[in-house]
Structures are given as C-alpha cells and as structure tokens.
TORBAKE-655616 format. One line per 3 residues: their letters; for each residue x, y, z of C-alpha. Coordinates in steps of 0.05 Angstrom, whole numbers. Example, Ala and Ser with C-alpha at 12.3 -4.5 7.8 and 13.67 -1.06 7.14 Angstrom:
BEGIN
as> 246,-90,156 | 273,-21,143
REM end
This chain:
BEGIN
mtt> 451,84,-45 | 436,43,18 | 391,74,65
esp> 365,49,139 | 294,73,143 | 254,73,197
ptt> 199,60,227 | 231,8,257 | 198,-29,320
acv> 205,-89,375 | 192,-140,329 | 195,-114,256
dvt> 255,-82,223 | 253,-43,154 | 306,-25,113
rsn> 316,13,47 | 349,7,-18 | 346,20,-91
gva> 278,26,-85 | 266,-36,-46 | 244,-37,26
tit> 254,-103,65 | 211,-119,124 | 243,-166,172
idr> 200,-202,221 | 242,-220,284 | 206,-249,339
ppa> 244,-308,367 | 240,-366,369 | 199,-378,313
naf> 161,-307,292 | 100,-334,313 | 48,-274,311
dpa> 7,-248,368 | -38,-181,371 | 28,-140,389
lia> 63,-159,321 | 1,-151,282 | -7,-79,303
ell> 71,-69,293 | 68,-90,219 | 1,-48,206
avl> 40,18,236 | 97,-1,191 | 64,-25,123
ppl> 14,35,108 | 69,93,87 | 114,39,53
vtd> 50,18,9 | 39,91,-4 | 108,117,-12
pdv> 123,125,-91 | 198,119,-75 | 186,52,-50
rcl> 176,11,-115 | 186,-62,-86 | 167,-96,-13
vvr> 206,-158,10 | 174,-187,71 | 217,-243,106
gtg> 229,-277,173 | 298,-287,213 | 332,-352,231
rff> 298,-413,215 | 233,-387,206 | 191,-346,157
vag> 136,-345,201 | 118,-402,242 | 40,-379,254
adi> -6,-358,302 | 24,-353,375 | -2,-417,405
rvm> -4,-389,476 | -52,-337,451 | -98,-385,410
rel> -106,-428,466 | -154,-382,495 | -208,-405,459
teq> -258,-344,464 | -280,-304,414 | -245,-240,440
tqh> -182,-282,422 | -201,-289,349 | -226,-223,345
amr> -153,-196,368 | -119,-242,320 | -169,-232,261
pwi> -127,-169,236 | -71,-211,216 | -114,-208,151
dvq> -107,-133,145 | -41,-147,143 | -44,-190,89
kll> -91,-148,50 | -46,-91,53 | 7,-133,18
eta> -41,-156,-39 | -71,-94,-57 | -3,-53,-51
pkp> 6,-13,-119 | 74,-49,-129 | 105,-120,-133
vva> 109,-157,-64 | 159,-218,-52 | 150,-269,7
aln> 226,-277,22 | 213,-351,52 | 280,-357,90
gha> 255,-412,132 | 194,-447,153 | 126,-417,137
lgg> 71,-454,173 | -2,-430,183 | -12,-365,185
gae> 58,-355,156 | 44,-396,98 | -25,-347,91
lal> 19,-286,94 | 65,-315,37 | 1,-329,2
acd> -22,-255,0 | 48,-238,-38 | 61,-231,-111
lrv> 119,-274,-109 | 137,-331,-69 | 214,-343,-60
mse> 239,-405,-24 | 304,-418,16 | 319,-494,-8
sat> 321,-525,69 | 254,-488,82 | 189,-519,86
igf> 115,-492,77 | 47,-520,99 | -22,-510,134
pem> -16,-558,199 | -76,-526,236 | -114,-590,225
glg> -73,-625,278 | -90,-571,324 | -166,-585,307
lfp> -165,-520,274 | -165,-503,199 | -132,-442,161
gag> -179,-388,184 | -137,-324,166 | -133,-326,90
gsq> -115,-387,72 | -182,-428,64 | -196,-379,17
rlp> -133,-356,-24 | -99,-428,-32 | -160,-455,-70
rll> -157,-391,-114 | -85,-415,-122 | -82,-485,-132
gah> -151,-503,-146 | -205,-528,-95 | -189,-602,-96
rak> -112,-598,-82 | -121,-539,-35 | -177,-579,8
llm> -130,-639,4 | -64,-598,33 | -105,-571,95
irg> -144,-632,113 | -76,-676,105 | -34,-610,141
drl> 19,-632,95 | 87,-603,110 | 119,-588,38
taa> 194,-585,16 | 211,-528,-24 | 217,-575,-78
eal> 142,-606,-71 | 116,-536,-62 | 148,-506,-127
rig> 126,-574,-165 | 49,-555,-149 | 63,-477,-156
lvd> 52,-458,-87 | 120,-420,-92 | 148,-393,-156
evv> 228,-401,-145 | 274,-444,-94 | 338,-423,-83
pda> 392,-450,-48 | 408,-432,23 | 483,-405,11
efd> 449,-358,-50 | 385,-337,-17 | 393,-269,7
srt> 434,-247,-55 | 383,-278,-101 | 328,-241,-62
aal> 359,-175,-63 | 373,-185,-137 | 302,-203,-154
ave> 270,-146,-114 | 316,-95,-149 | 293,-124,-221
laa> 223,-111,-197 | 240,-49,-169 | 264,-22,-240
kpt> 201,-43,-274 | 145,7,-288 | 112,-5,-216
ati> 54,43,-228 | 39,-9,-287 | 48,-68,-241
gll> -1,-32,-193 | -60,-23,-245 | -48,-97,-267
kri> -55,-126,-200 | -117,-89,-184 | -151,-104,-249
vee> -136,-176,-243 | -173,-181,-171 | -230,-130,-191
grt> -243,-168,-258 | -230,-248,-226 | -308,-252,-205
lpl> -342,-212,-259 | -370,-232,-321 | -326,-234,-373
dea> -355,-166,-416 | -358,-122,-347 | -287,-148,-333
ldv> -266,-123,-407 | -295,-54,-381 | -253,-51,-323
efa> -189,-74,-356 | -199,-11,-412 | -212,35,-358
avl> -145,17,-329 | -112,28,-400 | -141,94,-391
eli> -104,106,-334 | -45,70,-356 | -26,123,-418
rtr> -30,182,-368 | 35,152,-339 | 97,173,-346
dta> 128,104,-352 | 81,88,-409 | 107,143,-449
egl> 181,128,-425 | 168,54,-446 | 145,75,-512
qaf> 194,127,-528 | 249,79,-509 | 234,28,-559
ldk> 220,77,-613 | 300,109,-594 | 319,33,-584
rap> 345,39,-515 | 333,9,-453 | 272,43,-417
sft> 285,83,-352 | 224,76,-310 | 208,113,-248
gr> 145,81,-219 | 101,140,-245
REM end
C-alpha cells in the first residue's frame, strides 16, 4: 500500500510507502540549505525517526542535485550570528545518524560540501552514475565545518580524508565507490527503482535490531574493548526481549522466511 504522508513543507516533501519514508529536499536551483530549510527538516524528521511504522528512511534531492551545500548568499555574511544560524545542520545529521532504523542517502545528483556532510551521516550511500561528490570548501577559504572534518576521517582514515578536503576534489561516482565514500553506484535510468527496492529490502529487516546495532557501534567505538563488550552485552539483553528476535529464531526452526515487524 502506498500513502502520501504529511508533513510536507515549502522545500521538503515526505512520502511513505511499504514502511519507507522518503524525504525529498526540493529547493531550486541547487537544493542549497539555509536556516529555513534546516528548520523544516528539524520539524519533519523527529516524528519519522520515532514512528515504529517507518522502518527505513531515504533522503534525496531533486533535479541535478542531492544537496549542493550551504547557501552562499547566507554564508557570505561572515559573522558569528550567521555561523550559529547554520550550525543546526549538524542536528539534522545527528537525527539521521542516531535514527533507530536504516537510513539511505539517495544521491540522485551532486552532493557537495554540506550535502556530502549530510550523506556521511546516513548508513548507506547510493549514488547515481552521473552524480559527483566532494568537499570544495577549501576553494572558498573554508573547510568542511558541519561534520565533514570529523566524519570523513572516521570513514576513510585521517590521511585520505585530509587530502580530499585540502585538495577540494570533486569525485565521480566511480571514484567515490573505489575509495569507499559511497556504497553503491547505479545507472541513472535505474536509480529511482534501485533505491526504492533497496529501501523496501531494508525495511523488511529486523529494524529494531538494526537500531540497537547502530547505537552500540557508536557507543563502543571510543571505549576500551572490555567496556565496549559490556555495552554490547547490555544491548544483547535488550535484543532478546524484541519480537523480531523471537520471530527470527522460530522461523529458522520452522524452515521458513521470517516476518519481521521492527519491534
């Protein structure tokens, strides 16, 4: 069953289908973000993140762009007030990163600067073959200061991440896939159908388990191993109380496919 679901705002459209909520950023000409767009996303995302019937989130853009980055018309005002007004972009990313369900960045077009930073906060990055991705801030006398300088080294390693940010390279989809910046590249003509199929596939998984896994990976990443293993075991004790764990084990014994509910 397919349903249209509010809230839909001036620059953010939300649709729901088969347990998947797709958040589309539509701010022509390049889907650049400003404080108003940030506020819209901060209004739209929380109920989707907490809704147990939404089992996968997809974030995408429109036209030739995923998100081109911060609106230069705003950023050219080099004041602390401007920086504080744009800072909540990292709150948008945090909502996606900590969502207790899989989150897909559907890079339908160019993902640059803050757009690439947004993609880094998602669990999977699927990229259209003709799209590009990169951190061109250095060309403006800036560096990726909305999460990129911290998440990119964690993904690619400090050396490679620093080079990408210093050089401001704009990578093709094939180059991004080769270095592990994105997870899958899809021909343009197949992008929408592949992204939709992947999201439905993820939504059918035990999403409560995925949420716990995401949480303990982040919690344990900076802990000594013994402490991290304690975090892991505490999550296991939570896990065995979920319906999906019981269903998965019973389905295995019954020699049938499991029917997960995300609970």
